[in-house]
C-alpha positions in Angstrom: 8.5 10.2 6.7 9.8 11.3 10.0 6.9 13.7 10.5 4.4 11.0 9.8 6.0 8.7 12.7 5.9 11.9 14.9 2.4 12.8 14.4 0.2 11.0 16.9 -3.0 11.2 14.8 -2.0 8.8 11.9 -2.0 5.2 12.8 1.2 3.2 12.4 -0.3 0.3 10.7 -1.5 2.9 7.8 2.1 4.2 7.5 3.5 0.7 7.2 1.1 -0.3 4.5 1.3 3.0 2.6 5.1 3.3 2.5 5.7 0.5 -0.2 2.9 1.8 -2.1 4.6 5.2 -2.6 7.9 3.8 -3.0 9.6 4.9 0.3 13.1 3.4 0.3 13.9 0.8 3.0 16.7 2.7 4.5 14.5 6.0 4.9 11.6 3.9 6.3 13.8 2.2 8.8 15.6 5.3 9.9 12.4 7.4 10.2 10.7 4.6 12.1 13.6 4.0 14.5 14.0 7.9 15.3 10.3 8.8 15.0 9.1 6.2 17.6 11.5 7.2 20.3 9.6 10.3 21.5 6.4 8.3 21.9 7.9 5.4 23.6 9.8 7.8 25.9 6.5 9.7 26.7 4.7 6.5 27.3 7.3 5.1 29.8 7.7 8.5 31.4 4.0 8.7 31.8 3.8 5.1 33.6 6.6 5.9 36.0 5.1 9.2 36.7 1.8 7.7 37.5 3.3 5.1 39.8 5.1 7.7 41.8 2.7 10.6 41.5 2.3 12.7 44.7 1.0 15.9 43.1 0.3 17.4 39.8 3.4 19.4 39.9 5.7 16.2 40.1 4.7 15.7 36.6 6.7 18.6 35.4 10.3 18.8 36.3 13.2 20.5 34.4 14.7 17.0 33.3 11.6 15.6 31.8 10.9 19.0 29.8 14.8 19.2 28.8 14.8 15.6 27.5 11.7 16.0 25.5 13.2 19.1 24.1 16.3 17.4 23.0 14.5 14.4 21.5 12.2 16.7 19.5 15.2 18.7 18.1 17.2 15.6 17.3 14.1 14.2 15.5 13.6 17.4 13.5 17.1 17.9 12.6 17.4 15.7 9.6 14.5 17.5 8.0 16.0 20.8 8.7 19.2 19.9 7.0 17.8 18.4 4.0 15.7 21.9 3.5 19.1 23.8 3.7 20.8 21.8 0.7 
């Protein structure tokens, strides 16, 4: 479920409608939606701020932005990796 939310190619409406059909528990649906939409929201907000303050293309790629995206990615994938080790 988390990977479905992180995948930008699947529309959220499809995931919302299909989840009860395939019996996804509400708790998993809620947590995956909550965690899975954070990266997309962060990137969207960051892109809007960057476009407003853009002076050159190099301004888009700073260490803080890349580190934050990396941390969000690791946190998003951690529950799946932990479940595979059990």
